[in-house]
C-alpha positions in Angstrom: 160.2 179.0 2.3 157.7 181.5 3.6 156.0 184.2 1.5 158.1 186.9 3.2 161.3 185.0 2.5 160.4 184.5 -1.2 159.6 188.2 -1.6 162.8 189.3 0.1 164.9 186.9 -2.0 163.3 188.0 -5.3 164.1 191.7 -4.5 167.7 190.9 -3.5 168.2 189.0 -6.8 166.7 191.9 -8.7 169.0 194.4 -7.0 172.0 192.3 -7.7 171.1 192.0 -11.4 170.5 195.7 -11.7 173.7 196.7 -9.8 175.8 194.6 -12.2 174.4 196.2 -15.3 172.5 193.2 -16.5 169.4 195.4 -16.8 168.7 199.1 -16.7 165.8 201.6 -16.1 162.6 199.7 -15.7 163.5 196.9 -18.1 163.6 193.2 -17.1 161.3 191.1 -15.0 161.5 188.2 -12.6 158.9 185.7 -11.2 159.0 182.9 -8.7 156.5 180.1 -8.0 154.6 180.5 -4.8 154.2 177.5 -2.5 150.4 178.2 -2.3 150.0 178.3 -6.1 150.6 180.8 -8.8 153.7 183.0 -8.6 155.1 186.3 -7.5 156.3 188.7 -10.1 157.9 192.1 -10.5 155.3 194.9 -11.2 155.0 196.9 -14.3 157.3 199.9 -14.8 159.4 198.9 -11.8 163.2 199.0 -11.6 164.8 195.7 -10.6 167.2 197.8 -8.5 164.4 199.3 -6.3 161.8 196.6 -5.8 159.5 196.7 -2.8 158.7 193.2 -1.4 155.2 194.3 -0.3 154.3 195.6 -3.8 155.2 192.5 -5.8 152.4 191.2 -8.0 150.8 188.0 -6.9 149.3 186.0 -9.8 147.2 182.8 -9.8 148.0 179.8 -11.9 146.1 181.3 -14.9 148.2 184.5 -14.7 145.4 186.7 -13.2 146.4 189.3 -10.6 145.1 188.5 -7.1 147.1 190.9 -5.0 149.8 193.6 -5.2 150.6 196.0 -7.9 149.8 195.5 -11.6 152.3 193.0 -13.1 154.7 193.5 -15.9 153.1 193.5 -19.3 155.4 190.6 -20.2 153.9 188.3 -17.6 152.7 186.1 -20.4 156.3 185.1 -21.2 156.6 183.7 -17.7 153.3 181.9 -17.9 154.3 180.3 -21.1 157.5 178.9 -19.5 155.7 177.7 -16.4 152.9 175.9 -18.3 155.5 174.0 -20.5 158.0 173.3 -17.7 156.3 172.2 -14.5 159.7 171.5 -12.8 160.8 175.2 -13.1 160.3 177.5 -10.2 161.6 180.8 -11.5 161.8 182.8 -14.7 164.0 185.8 -15.5 163.6 188.0 -18.6 166.3 190.7 -19.3 167.2 193.2 -21.9 170.9 192.5 -21.2 173.2 194.3 -23.6 175.3 191.5 -25.2 172.4 189.1 -25.4 170.2 191.7 -27.1 173.1 192.5 -29.5 173.3 188.9 -30.5 169.5 188.8 -31.0 169.8 191.6 -33.6 172.4 189.8 -35.8 171.6 188.4 -39.2 172.4 184.9 -40.0 171.9 183.3 -36.6 171.1 179.6 -36.4 167.5 179.8 -35.2 167.8 176.5 -33.5 170.9 177.4 -31.5 172.0 181.1 -31.5 175.3 180.8 -29.7 178.1 178.2 -30.2 179.2 176.1 -27.2 182.2 178.1 -26.3 182.6 176.9 -22.8 181.5 173.8 -20.7 179.6 176.1 -18.3 177.5 177.5 -21.1 176.5 173.9 -22.1 175.8 173.0 -18.5 173.7 176.1 -17.6 172.1 177.1 -20.9 172.5 174.2 -23.4 170.9 175.1 -26.8 169.5 178.5 -27.3 166.7 178.8 -29.9 165.7 182.2 -31.4 162.1 183.3 -31.1 160.9 185.4 -34.1 160.4 189.1 -33.5 157.0 190.3 -32.2 156.1 193.8 -31.0 156.2 194.3 -27.3 153.1 193.0 -25.6 152.0 190.9 -28.6 150.3 187.8 -27.2 151.4 185.7 -30.2 154.9 185.9 -28.6 153.5 183.7 -25.7 152.6 181.0 -28.3 156.0 181.3 -29.9 157.8 180.9 -26.5 155.5 178.0 -25.5 156.3 176.2 -28.7 160.0 176.0 -27.7 159.8 176.0 -23.9 158.9 172.2 -23.8 162.5 171.4 -24.9 164.4 174.5 -23.9 164.6 176.4 -20.6 166.3 179.3 -22.2 165.2 181.2 -25.4 166.4 184.4 -27.1 163.7 186.8 -28.3 164.7 188.4 -31.6 165.6 192.1 -31.2 164.5 191.8 -27.6 166.4 189.6 -25.1 166.6 186.3 -23.2 164.0 184.5 -21.2 165.4 181.9 -18.9 163.7 179.5 -16.4 165.4 177.7 -13.5 164.6 175.2 -10.8 165.2 178.0 -8.4 165.6 181.8 -8.7 169.4 181.3 -8.1 169.7 178.8 -10.9 167.7 181.0 -13.3 170.1 183.9 -12.4 173.2 181.8 -12.9 171.9 180.7 -16.3 171.0 184.1 -17.6 174.4 185.4 -16.3 176.2 182.6 -18.2 174.1 183.4 -21.3 175.1 187.1 -21.2 178.8 186.3 -20.6 178.8 183.9 -23.5 177.1 186.4 -25.7 179.8 189.0 -24.8 182.6 186.5 -25.6 180.9 185.5 -28.8 180.8 189.2 -29.9 184.4 189.7 -28.9 185.5 186.6 -31.0 183.0 186.9 -33.8 185.6 187.8 -36.5 188.4 185.6 -35.0 189.2 182.0 -35.7 187.5 180.5 -32.8 187.5 176.9 -31.4 184.1 176.0 -29.9 183.6 172.7 -28.2 183.1 169.8 -30.5 179.8 167.8 -30.6 181.6 165.0 -28.9 182.8 167.3 -26.1 179.3 168.7 -25.7 177.7 165.3 -25.5 180.3 164.2 -22.9 179.4 167.2 -20.7 175.7 166.5 -21.1 176.2 162.9 -20.0 178.5 163.7 -17.1 176.3 166.4 -15.6 172.9 165.1 -16.6 172.1 168.0 -18.9 169.0 167.4 -21.0 
């Protein structure tokens, strides 16, 4: 895929995410690996609904800006994912409402924040560990994400929101959408007598669809 095509696709995905209320204002950021090395990323203080392909930040493999506007201050979250998961080609970080709400709850299982309510959650997200709270821009957050990213392509930042990597920008988007929908269902059913999938059912899905 050409540089121009990647830029256009990233902006279309951003607009779709914004239009469906999965992010708001200038929150959220997206990055995509570039075929010539490094990655393209949404700039700082930019709305995902109004991205300009020509203004996207171009970063090298070390995360240094080499062209375009200044990148999001949360670029280190993306770098941590890419460094630990060489097979991933896109990362999406959102402040999506229901996922953030879950991230603020007491008593979460820090190794797996959401129960396996549906097969599609298991297939697209799997286990969702909770990253401890750090102030915005704190570089220690990168180390905390990196410590989990080797085994998880999706993590939930406490009192903040999800970070999800995918083999493509489309797969990253599908996963973060599934996470948000599952968070919404979880909050709806939180005080009900729910029936999540059993460990045996989860394992059967993982074997059938090759989920790590």
